[in-house]
N, C-alpha and C positions, 0 to 999 in steps of 0.2 A: 786409267785405272792408278787407285788410292791403295799404299799397303797400310796394314794399323801396327797394331801393338805385338806382334808376333815375335816371340822370343827366337834370339838368333845364336849359333852355336858355330866357331869354327873346326872344320875339319882337319882333326890332325894338326899335324905341323904345316902346314899346307898356306895357312892364311886365307883359305877358302870360306866365307861365312855364307853359311845358307839359314834356312828358315827351318827353327829348333823339330818340327814337324812334314814331313815329306808329303808330296802328293803322289801317291802312286797310280799310273794312267790305266792300266793294263783293262779295267772295267769298262773304259769309254766304247774299247772297239773288239775285247776278247773276252772270254770265260764267263761272263754274267748273263746269259742271253744274248736278245740281239746286240750288234754293234750301233753305238749312239749313230745319228745323222754326224756329219763333219759340222754342221752350224752349229748343233746343240751341243757336242765335244768341246768344238772350239770355247763356245758361251760357259759350261762348266770348267774350264782351265782358267779363262776370265776371272768366275766366280773365286777362284781358289786365289790367284792374285790378290784381289781383291781382299782376300782373308789373310793375306799374310805371308802363303806359302812361296816360298824360292828355288824352294827344290823339288824335282818333277823327274818321275821315273818312268821310264819307257821300256822296250827291246823292239828288238826287231819280228817275233814270235807274237808278237800281241796285237796280231791281226787274226787275218783268216788265210786257209791253205790258197785261196787264189791272189789275197791280197796280203802277205804276209808284214810289210811295211806300212799298214796302216794307222797305227799308232802313232809310230815316229812323225809320219808325214804329218798329223791333225797336230799334236803335239810341238812341232816344229811350224805349222803354221799360225797357232795360237801364239807361242812366243817369240813369232820373229820380232814383234816390236819393240819387245825388253828383252833382246837375248841376253845385253852387257849386264843383267839386272840379274839373272837367273842361273840356275846351275841344271843342268837336263843330265843325268845317270841313264847308261842303256846299259843293254848287255847284248853281245850277239856268239854267232856260230851254231846256235839251236836251229833244226830245221821241221819242220812237220815230217810226221813219218817215223821221227829218231833215227833222223839222221845227222851226227855230227860232223864239222864241219871247219876248217881254221881259214 
């Protein structure tokens, strides 16, 4: 995978550099119709990498009630080979059925 000329920014004072535009992964497995097959979702993430994205947003709730971790799992599989070159943002504590836990 090769990165293009996506503009980069530093997150606050952290020194962490990310693509100026992040890729929201929710639609791969949740909310916008049927979830993509894992191989297709991985291909979409790889395409985003090719376009220069280095910031990926996911959450444990971006799956289905039967498999709430589907999104985090597919994002992890897709980015395993470039893990040191990307940033993965996630959220936690939200559960299906409106029950919050910490």
